[in-house]
C-alpha positions in Angstrom: 20.5 -16.8 17.3 17.9 -17.0 20.1 17.0 -13.4 19.5 16.5 -14.1 15.8 14.2 -17.0 16.7 12.2 -14.8 18.9 11.8 -12.2 16.2 10.6 -14.9 13.7 8.3 -16.6 16.2 5.2 -14.7 15.2 5.5 -16.0 11.6 5.6 -19.7 12.6 2.6 -21.9 12.1 0.8 -19.7 9.6 -1.3 -21.4 6.8 0.8 -22.7 3.9 -0.9 -20.3 1.5 0.3 -17.3 3.4 3.9 -18.4 2.8 3.2 -18.9 -0.9 1.7 -15.4 -1.1 4.8 -14.1 0.7 7.1 -15.7 -2.0 4.9 -14.4 -4.8 5.2 -10.9 -3.4 9.0 -11.1 -3.3 9.2 -12.1 -6.9 6.6 -9.5 -8.0 8.3 -6.7 -6.2 11.8 -7.6 -7.5 10.4 -6.4 -10.9 8.6 -3.4 -9.5 10.1 -0.9 -11.9 7.2 1.2 -13.1 5.5 2.4 -9.9 8.5 4.1 -8.3 9.5 5.8 -11.5 6.0 6.9 -12.6 6.6 10.6 -11.9 9.9 10.6 -13.8 8.4 8.6 -16.7 5.6 11.2 -17.1 7.9 14.2 -16.8 11.3 13.2 -18.2 10.3 10.6 -20.9 6.8 11.7 -22.0 7.5 15.4 -21.3 4.6 16.4 -19.1 4.9 19.3 -16.7 5.0 18.6 -13.0 1.4 20.0 -12.6 0.0 17.9 -15.5 1.8 14.8 -14.3 0.1 15.2 -11.0 -3.3 15.6 -12.8 -2.8 12.4 -14.7 -1.7 10.5 -11.6 -4.8 11.7 -9.8 -7.0 10.8 -12.8 -5.5 7.3 -12.6 -6.4 7.2 -9.0 -10.0 8.2 -9.8 -10.3 5.4 -12.3 -8.9 3.1 -9.6 -11.8 3.9 -7.2 -14.8 2.1 -8.8 -12.7 -0.9 -9.7 -12.0 -1.7 -6.0 -15.7 -1.5 -5.1 -16.7 -3.7 -8.0 -13.8 -6.0 -7.4 -14.8 -6.3 -3.7 -18.3 -7.4 -4.7 -17.0 -9.9 -7.2 -14.5 -11.3 -4.6 -17.4 -12.0 -2.3 -19.4 -13.7 -5.0 -17.2 -15.5 -7.6 -14.1 -15.9 -5.4 -10.8 -14.4 -4.4 -8.4 -16.5 -6.5 -10.2 -16.0 -9.8 -10.2 -12.2 -9.4 -6.4 -12.2 -8.7 -5.5 -14.4 -11.7 -7.8 -12.7 -14.2 -7.2 -9.0 -13.5 -3.5 -9.1 -12.5 -2.8 -11.1 -15.6 -4.6 -8.5 -17.7 -2.6 -5.7 -16.1 0.7 -7.6 -16.9 -0.4 -7.7 -20.6 -1.0 -4.0 -20.6 2.5 -3.3 -19.2 4.0 -5.5 -22.0 2.1 -3.4 -24.5 3.7 -0.2 -23.0 7.1 -1.9 -23.5 6.5 -1.7 -27.3 5.1 1.9 -27.4 6.9 5.1 -27.8 6.8 7.5 -24.8 3.8 9.6 -25.8 0.5 10.6 -24.3 -0.9 7.3 -25.5 1.4 5.4 -23.2 -0.1 7.4 -20.3 -3.6 6.1 -21.3 -2.4 2.5 -21.3 -0.6 2.9 -18.0 -3.8 4.4 -16.5 -5.8 1.4 -17.8 -3.3 -1.1 -16.3 -3.6 0.6 -12.9 -7.4 0.6 -13.1 -7.4 -3.2 -14.0 -5.1 -3.9 -11.1 -7.7 -2.3 -8.8 -10.1 -5.1 -9.4 -7.8 -7.6 -7.7 -6.9 -5.6 -4.6 -9.8 -6.5 -2.4 -9.3 -10.2 -3.2 -5.7 -10.0 -2.0 -6.7 -8.5 1.3 -9.7 -10.9 1.7 -7.8 -14.1 1.1 -5.3 -13.4 4.0 -8.2 -12.5 6.3 -10.0 -15.7 5.3 -6.9 -17.8 6.2 -6.2 -16.2 9.6 -7.7 -15.3 13.0 -7.0 -12.2 15.2 -4.3 -14.0 17.0 -2.1 -14.6 13.9 -3.6 -12.0 11.5 -1.1 -9.2 12.3 1.8 -11.6 11.6 0.2 -12.8 8.3 -0.3 -9.2 7.0 3.2 -8.3 8.2 4.7 -11.2 6.3 2.8 -10.2 3.2 4.0 -6.7 3.5 7.6 -7.7 4.2 7.6 -10.0 1.2 6.8 -7.1 -1.1 9.5 -5.0 0.4 12.2 -7.7 0.3 11.7 -7.7 -3.4 11.3 -3.9 -3.5 14.8 -3.6 -2.0 16.1 -4.7 -5.5 13.4 -3.6 -7.9 13.8 0.2 -7.8 17.6 0.0 -8.2 17.2 -2.1 -11.4 14.5 0.2 -12.6 16.6 3.2 -12.0 19.5 1.7 -14.0 17.2 0.8 -16.9 15.3 4.1 -16.9 17.6 6.3 -18.9 18.5 4.0 -21.8 16.3 0.9 -21.6 12.8 2.1 -20.8 11.2 -0.8 -22.8 12.6 -3.2 -20.2 11.2 -1.2 -17.3 7.7 -2.3 -18.5 8.4 -5.8 -19.8 10.5 -6.7 -16.8 7.8 -5.5 -14.4 5.2 -7.6 -16.3 7.3 -10.8 -16.5 8.2 -10.9 -12.8 4.6 -10.2 -11.9 3.5 -13.2 -14.1 6.0 -15.5 -12.3 4.6 -14.4 -8.9 1.1 -14.9 -10.2 1.8 -18.4 -11.3 2.7 -19.4 -7.7 -0.8 -18.3 -6.6 -2.4 -20.1 -9.5 -0.7 -23.4 -8.7 -0.3 -23.4 -4.9 -3.1 -21.2 -3.3 -6.5 -22.6 -3.0 -9.8 -20.7 -3.2 -10.9 -19.5 0.2 -14.4 -18.1 -0.4 -16.0 -21.2 1.0 -14.5 -20.3 4.4 -16.8 -17.3 4.6 -19.8 -19.6 4.7 -18.8 -21.1 8.1 -20.2 -19.9 11.4 -18.0 -18.1 13.9 -18.7 -19.2 17.5 -15.8 -17.6 19.3 -17.3 -14.6 21.1 -13.9 -12.7 20.9 -14.6 -12.6 17.2 -18.2 -11.5 17.3 -17.6 -8.5 15.0 -16.6 -11.0 12.3 -19.8 -13.0 12.4 -21.8 -13.1 9.1 -24.4 -10.5 8.5 -27.2 -10.0 5.9 -27.6 -6.8 3.9 -25.6 -4.4 1.9 -22.1 -3.1 2.7 -23.6 0.3 3.5 -25.8 -1.3 6.2 -22.8 -2.9 7.7 -20.8 0.3 7.7 -23.7 2.2 9.3 -23.7 -0.4 12.1 -19.9 -0.1 12.4 -19.2 3.6 12.2 -15.8 3.2 13.7 -14.6 1.8 10.4 -16.0 4.8 8.6 -14.3 7.2 11.0 -11.1 5.2 10.7 -11.1 5.4 6.9 -11.6 9.1 6.9 -8.7 9.7 9.3 -6.4 7.3 7.3 -7.1 9.5 4.3 -4.8 12.1 5.9 -2.0 9.5 6.4 -2.2 8.4 2.8 -2.3 12.0 1.5 1.1 12.6 3.1 2.6 9.2 2.2 1.9 9.4 -1.5 4.3 12.3 -1.8 7.1 9.7 -1.3 6.3 8.8 -5.0 5.6 12.4 -6.2 7.4 15.2 -4.4 10.3 13.2 -3.2 11.7 12.2 -6.6 11.2 15.7 -7.8 13.2 17.0 -4.8 16.0 14.5 -5.4 16.1 15.4 -9.1 16.3 19.1 -8.3 19.2 18.5 -5.9 21.2 16.1 -8.1 20.1 16.7 -11.7 20.5 13.7 -14.1 21.6 11.5 -11.2 18.3 12.1 -9.5 16.5 8.9 -10.9 19.5 6.7 -9.9 19.7 8.2 -6.4 15.9 8.0 -5.9 16.2 4.3 -6.8 18.8 3.9 -4.0 16.4 5.6 -1.6 13.5 3.5 -2.6 15.6 0.4 -2.2 16.8 1.6 1.2 13.1 1.8 2.1 12.7 -1.8 1.2 15.8 -2.8 3.2 14.6 -1.0 6.3 11.2 -2.8 5.9 13.0 -6.2 5.6 15.1 -5.7 8.6 12.7 -3.8 10.9 9.4 -5.4 10.2 10.1 -8.5 12.4 11.4 -6.2 15.2 8.4 -3.9 15.1 6.0 -6.8 14.8 7.5 -8.3 17.9 7.5 -5.0 19.8 3.8 -4.2 19.0 2.7 -7.8 19.3 0.4 -7.0 22.3 -0.4 -3.4 21.4 -3.8 -2.6 20.1 -4.0 -1.7 16.4 -5.3 1.8 16.9 -2.5 2.7 19.4 0.1 1.4 16.9 -1.5 3.5 14.1 -1.2 6.6 16.3 2.5 5.9 16.6 2.8 5.3 12.9 1.4 8.8 12.2 3.9 10.4 14.5 6.8 8.8 12.6 5.2 10.2 9.4 5.1 13.6 11.0 8.9 13.5 11.7 10.1 11.6 8.7 8.2 13.7 6.0 8.2 17.0 7.9 12.0 17.0 8.2 12.3 17.1 4.4 11.2 20.7 4.7 14.4 21.5 6.7 17.1 19.4 4.9 18.1 18.9 1.3 21.1 16.6 1.0 21.5 12.8 0.6 22.5 12.0 4.2 19.3 13.5 5.6 17.2 12.0 2.7 18.3 8.6 4.0 17.5 9.5 7.6 14.0 10.7 6.5 13.4 7.5 4.6 14.4 5.5 7.7 12.0 7.4 10.0 9.0 7.5 7.8 9.5 3.8 6.8 9.2 2.9 10.5 5.8 4.6 10.4 5.0 2.8 7.1 5.8 -0.6 8.7 3.6 0.2 11.8 0.7 1.2 9.6 1.0 -1.7 7.2 1.0 -4.3 9.9 -1.9 -2.7 11.8 -4.4 -1.2 9.3 -5.7 -4.3 7.5 -5.8 -6.4 10.7 -7.9 -3.7 12.3 -10.3 -3.7 9.4 -10.5 -7.5 9.2 -11.2 -7.8 12.9 -14.1 -5.4 12.6 -15.6 -6.8 9.4 -18.2 -9.6 9.0 -16.7 -12.6 7.1 -19.6 -12.3 4.6 -18.5 -8.8 3.6 -14.7 -8.9 3.6 -14.3 -8.4 -0.1 -16.7 -5.5 -0.2 -15.3 -3.9 2.9 -11.8 -4.2 1.3 -13.2 -2.4 -1.7 -15.2 0.4 0.0 -12.8 1.4 2.8 -9.8 1.7 0.6 -11.9 3.8 -1.7 -12.2 6.4 1.2 -8.7 5.9 2.4 -7.3 5.9 -1.1 -8.7 9.3 -1.8 -5.7 10.5 0.0 -3.5 8.9 -2.6 -5.7 10.2 -5.4 -5.9 13.9 -4.6 -2.4 14.2 -3.2 -0.5 14.6 -6.5 -2.9 17.0 -8.0 -3.2 19.1 -4.9 0.5 19.2 -4.2 1.2 19.8 -7.9 -0.9 23.0 -7.6 0.7 23.9 -4.3 4.2 23.6 -5.8 3.3 26.4 -8.3 3.3 28.8 -5.3 5.7 27.5 -2.7 8.9 25.5 -2.6 9.1 21.8 -2.0 10.6 22.4 1.4 7.7 24.5 2.6 5.3 21.9 1.1 6.9 19.2 3.3 6.3 21.3 6.4 2.6 21.5 5.6 2.5 17.7 5.0 4.2 17.1 8.4 1.4 19.1 10.0 -1.2 17.1 8.2 0.3 13.8 9.5 0.3 15.2 13.1 -3.3 16.3 12.9 -4.3 12.9 11.6 -2.5 11.2 14.5 -4.4 13.4 16.9 -7.7 12.4 15.4 -6.7 8.7 15.5 -5.9 9.0 19.2 -9.4 10.4 19.7 -10.8 7.4 17.9 -8.8 5.1 20.1 -10.4 6.7 23.2 -13.9 6.3 21.7 -13.2 2.6 21.0 -12.0 2.1 24.6 -15.1 3.8 26.0 -17.4 1.6 23.8 -15.6 -1.5 25.0 -16.1 -0.5 28.7 -19.8 0.2 28.1 -20.2 -3.2 26.4 
């Protein structure tokens, strides 16, 4: 019992709104049916080839890019809460529309529109947590937010996998309804936070968060470490996105019609690992610098994804998921706090739009690139290449950590 209290200690004393967002994420993720099954929806239900499915997923990512930038600017001007309510509500509506459509190419277009609309709200979500926290409790707040999503995600993919074959309509409608319930918690119990960005920061330990004038590009020019960080993180995201593209294909190849169900089990196991291990890892890394933690996360990606090139049965699939999920946890509780701690409060929304644009390119190009690659090599060989990409990214991140340490010593 005492050990459990120690694990939960970092999450005590956080702002009330952080706990509400945590609960909202759990409910939303319990109905997360569409995302994990997207590759299978495009290939098995709509009938696209693997290559074409990768192209459409990448196009969807391209559409997502400008929405984050615009959404970040709007989050810094009209407010965080308004952006979340308006655009996530619209995305839910589009999912409901999909529930009443036949699985044709037109459904692909509506799904792409829903994803693009959701992009407008992303920077607002990141900014609202940064507004409510300080460096001393920011890692815990983002970790709780991340854990909330994955507690729900431990259930969502299993339900989605069961509905996929014979009840596709409810994959879309169920996703939308649970998202609307989670959104209602934010509407009623989370206050707007944009006014907090007008306050002055006097704490010298937070000097990088002090307000600045000028465009986001000026801020980035003065904080090149964030730009380098985003470019390196591109490599991590390129590798991780194959969890939703190549992995379900590999499971389907190995287990045929049972592939969608088994992939649902693996996705839910991912959520269970997050739920159990996030408090442990948060406690272990509590005093570790964010960049150091991110190097460790990349090494777990190297092992977890790379090993899929050497194994092809369910036992090792679960081991792989466990290993790379540890890396996922480390990165999820470290990346956004690092960005928030290096961003002026006046530019949080815009920074949360621009940097993910760079980092998110890894997600965008990954399906189309690997879809092409799979025309020439096996999935197993492709995983070995991805393991190497994760390792190289980790090495670059370690170099960035040394540069940050040298700059701190000079200052």
